[in-house]
C-alpha positions as CSV (number, residue, x, y, z in Angstrom):
1,M,2.0,-21.7,-20.7
2,K,4.1,-24.6,-19.3
3,I,6.0,-24.2,-16.2
4,T,9.4,-25.3,-16.4
5,D,12.1,-26.2,-13.8
6,E,14.2,-23.0,-15.5
7,T,11.0,-20.8,-14.8
8,I,10.6,-22.2,-11.3
9,D,14.5,-21.2,-10.8
10,Y,14.3,-18.1,-11.9
11,V,11.4,-17.1,-10.1
12,S,12.5,-18.4,-6.9
13,A,16.1,-16.5,-7.6
14,L,14.1,-13.3,-7.7
15,A,11.8,-14.1,-4.6
16,K,15.4,-15.0,-3.3
17,L,14.2,-18.4,-1.7
18,V,16.1,-21.5,-1.9
19,L,14.0,-24.5,-2.4
20,S,14.2,-28.3,-2.4
21,Q,13.4,-30.4,-5.3
22,E,10.1,-31.2,-3.7
23,E,9.2,-27.8,-3.0
24,K,10.1,-26.9,-6.6
25,E,7.8,-29.7,-8.4
26,K,4.9,-28.7,-5.7
27,A,5.4,-25.0,-6.9
28,E,5.5,-25.7,-10.6
29,V,2.2,-27.1,-9.8
30,D,0.8,-24.5,-7.9
31,L,1.9,-22.1,-10.6
32,G,0.2,-24.3,-13.4
33,N,-2.6,-23.9,-11.7
34,I,-2.6,-20.2,-11.1
35,L,-2.0,-19.8,-14.5
36,G,-5.1,-22.0,-15.7
37,Y,-7.2,-20.3,-13.7
38,I,-6.0,-16.9,-15.6
39,E,-6.8,-18.6,-18.8
40,T,-10.1,-19.6,-17.7
41,M,-10.9,-16.1,-16.3
42,N,-9.6,-14.5,-19.7
43,E,-12.2,-16.5,-21.5
44,L,-15.1,-14.4,-19.5
45,D,-17.0,-11.8,-21.1
46,T,-16.2,-8.7,-19.4
47,E,-17.8,-6.0,-22.2
48,G,-19.6,-3.0,-20.3
49,I,-17.9,-3.9,-17.1
50,E,-16.2,-0.9,-15.0
51,P,-12.8,-1.7,-13.6
52,M,-12.7,-1.6,-9.8
53,S,-9.7,-1.1,-7.7
54,H,-11.8,-3.0,-4.7
55,A,-14.3,-5.7,-4.5
56,F,-16.3,-3.7,-1.9
57,P,-17.6,-0.6,-2.3
58,L,-15.2,1.7,-0.4
59,K,-16.2,5.3,0.9
60,N,-14.5,8.3,2.8
61,V,-14.9,7.4,6.5
62,F,-12.9,10.5,7.4
63,R,-14.8,13.8,8.3
64,E,-14.4,17.1,6.7
65,D,-11.3,18.7,7.6
66,V,-12.9,22.1,9.2
67,V,-10.8,24.4,11.6
68,T,-12.6,24.8,14.6
69,N,-10.4,26.9,16.8
70,G,-10.1,29.6,14.7
71,D,-7.6,32.6,15.4
72,D,-6.7,32.4,18.8
73,R,-3.0,33.3,18.8
74,D,-3.4,35.5,21.6
75,N,-4.8,32.8,24.0
76,V,-2.5,30.7,23.1
77,L,0.6,32.9,23.4
78,S,-0.9,34.0,26.9
79,N,0.8,30.6,28.6
80,A,4.1,31.2,26.7
81,P,7.2,32.0,29.3
82,V,8.6,34.2,26.5
83,K,7.0,35.7,23.2
84,K,7.9,38.1,20.6
85,D,5.9,39.3,18.2
86,G,3.4,37.0,18.4
87,S,5.3,34.0,18.1
88,F,6.7,31.7,20.6
89,V,10.8,32.2,21.5
90,V,12.5,28.9,22.2
91,P,16.1,28.6,22.8
92,K,18.3,28.0,19.9
93,T,19.1,24.5,19.0
94,V,21.4,24.6,16.0
95,E,24.7,26.3,16.3
């Protein structure tokens, strides 16, 4: 695919960039190189290769979400200045 000045103008407008003529020429070369590399990669035989989302294998590093404090309502409410029916009583904040 040939990169034209119109293509560079279109892409720079999408990216909200104002490019000088020198920058447009460099972008034209760079985009041409990128597309050339993609064409080279399209020639590779990828039959039987599983798609992946990352280059490196990822594993979940988070611990399991396990409840450790259980049902300790009475102990928690023991420090409440005002409580009613097993809940904290707080001042009304909405009229």
